DOZALUM-619151 format. One record per residue (C-alpha): chain; residue number from 1; residue in three letters; x, y, z. Coordinates in steps of 0.1 Angstrom, whole numbers, plus 5000, padded with zeros to 4 digits. Example, Ala and Ser with C-alpha at 12.3 -4.5 7.8 and 13.67 -1.06 7.14 Angstrom:
<atoms>
   cadena   num   residuo      x      y      z
        A     1       ALA   5123   4955   5078
        A     2       SER   5137   4989   5071
</atoms>
This chain:
<atoms>
   cadena   num   residuo      x      y      z
        A     1       MET   3841   4344   1710
        A     2       THR   3836   4309   1726
        A     3       ASP   3852   4280   1708
        A     4       VAL   3820   4257   1714
        A     5       SER   3803   4244   1683
        A     6       PRO   3768   4247   1678
        A     7       GLU   3761   4211   1675
        A     8       SER   3774   4206   1713
        A     9       ASN   3752   4231   1724
        A    10       GLN   3719   4212   1709
        A    11       GLY   3727   4179   1732
        A    12       SER   3727   4200   1765
        A    13       THR   3688   4207   1766
        A    14       PRO   3666   4181   1753
        A    15       THR   3636   4191   1731
        A    16       PRO   3604   4180   1743
        A    17       THR   3584   4153   1722
        A    18       PRO   3549   4143   1723
        A    19       ASP   3562   4112   1744
        A    20       THR   3579   4131   1767
        A    21       PRO   3560   4154   1789
        A    22       SER   3573   4193   1794
        A    23       ALA   3587   4207   1824
        A    24       GLY   3563   4234   1826
        A    25       PRO   3527   4232   1837
        A    26       SER   3498   4224   1811
        A    27       ILE   3476   4249   1798
        A    28       SER   3449   4239   1819
        A    29       GLU   3468   4243   1853
        A    30       ARG   3479   4275   1841
        A    31       ALA   3442   4287   1833
        A    32       GLY   3432   4274   1867
        A    33       ASP   3457   4288   1884
        A    34       ALA   3446   4324   1865
        A    35       MET   3409   4320   1873
        A    36       GLY   3416   4313   1911
        A    37       LYS   3439   4345   1915
        A    38       ALA   3408   4363   1895
        A    39       ASN   3384   4348   1917
        A    40       GLU   3408   4358   1949
        A    41       ILE   3407   4395   1937
        A    42       LEU   3370   4397   1930
        A    43       GLY   3365   4383   1965
        A    44       LYS   3381   4415   1977
        A    45       VAL   3361   4439   1962
        A    46       ASP   3334   4458   1976
        A    47       TRP   3305   4454   1956
        A    48       SER   3281   4475   1975
        A    49       GLN   3301   4504   1959
        A    50       MET   3299   4491   1927
        A    51       GLY   3265   4515   1922
        A    52       LYS   3283   4543   1919
        A    53       TYR   3308   4531   1898
        A    54       GLY   3283   4517   1874
        A    55       LYS   3264   4547   1872
        A    56       ALA   3295   4568   1863
        A    57       ALA   3303   4543   1837
        A    58       GLY   3268   4545   1822
        A    59       ILE   3272   4585   1822
        A    60       ILE   3307   4585   1806
        A    61       ALA   3295   4557   1781
        A    62       VAL   3264   4578   1770
        A    63       VAL   3281   4608   1768
        A    64       ILE   3308   4591   1745
        A    65       VAL   3278   4575   1722
        A    66       ALA   3259   4610   1719
        A    67       GLN   3294   4628   1710
        A    68       ILE   3299   4602   1680
        A    69       ILE   3263   4608   1669
        A    70       ILE   3265   4642   1670
        A    71       LYS   3299   4642   1652
        A    72       VAL   3284   4623   1625
        A    73       VAL   3253   4642   1620
        A    74       ILE   3274   4672   1617
        A    75       ASP   3298   4655   1593
        A    76       THR   3266   4644   1573
        A    77       ILE   3252   4684   1572
        A    78       ASN   3288   4693   1564
        A    79       PHE   3288   4670   1537
        A    80       PHE   3261   4688   1515
        A    81       PRO   3280   4720   1498
        A    82       ILE   3253   4743   1508
        A    83       VAL   3238   4737   1538
        A    84       PRO   3266   4749   1565
        A    85       GLY   3260   4783   1547
        A    86       LEU   3225   4782   1549
        A    87       LEU   3225   4771   1589
        A    88       GLU   3253   4800   1592
        A    89       LEU   3230   4827   1576
        A    90       LEU   3201   4812   1598
        A    91       GLY   3223   4821   1631
        A    92       VAL   3226   4856   1615
        A    93       VAL   3191   4862   1610
        A    94       VAL   3182   4847   1645
        A    95       VAL   3207   4867   1662
        A    96       GLY   3197   4900   1644
        A    97       GLN   3160   4897   1653
        A    98       TRP   3164   4889   1690
        A    99       SER   3187   4922   1692
        A   100       TRP   3161   4937   1672
        A   101       GLN   3130   4925   1697
        A   102       ASN   3154   4928   1728
        A   103       LEU   3181   4957   1724
        A   104       THR   3162   4985   1706
        A   105       THR   3151   5007   1735
        A   106       SER   3170   5013   1766
        A   107       GLU   3144   4998   1788
        A   108       LYS   3146   4964   1769
        A   109       ARG   3184   4964   1773
        A   110       THR   3182   4971   1813
        A   111       ALA   3154   4945   1813
        A   112       VAL   3177   4918   1795
        A   113       PHE   3206   4927   1816
        A   114       GLU   3186   4922   1850
        A   115       LYS   3174   4888   1835
        A   116       VAL   3211   4878   1828
        A   117       GLN   3221   4892   1863
        A   118       ASN   3191   4873   1883
        A   119       LEU   3203   4838   1862
        A   120       ARG   3240   4848   1872
        A   121       ASN   3229   4850   1911
        A   122       GLU   3206   4820   1908
        A   123       TYR   3236   4797   1894
        A   124       LEU   3267   4809   1906
        A   125       GLY   3256   4824   1938
</atoms>
């Protein structure tokens, strides 16, 4: 602990008053310095490459907005108690109907298998 009283500490650093200017730079000087540094940094950027980055940022923004819209639509559908059950039933009916039409005979199964193999070879190589 020190033997110095708080009253003696106050006299060592003068507090600025409206009449006396502060020792540091003013707000306008600091803002000017910040703008100068920002302009210097932006001057070093290769703006011809910004088209690529702009497209990538735009695609990411569109994907984010689409995901938000899809989430809102799904939440709205789930809000109604009977709709999710009906959609699940519809999905089961559609899969059953497709299976009945395409998988009942050996020739149809072979045709579906060949279509899948052709798509796989076309897209995966």
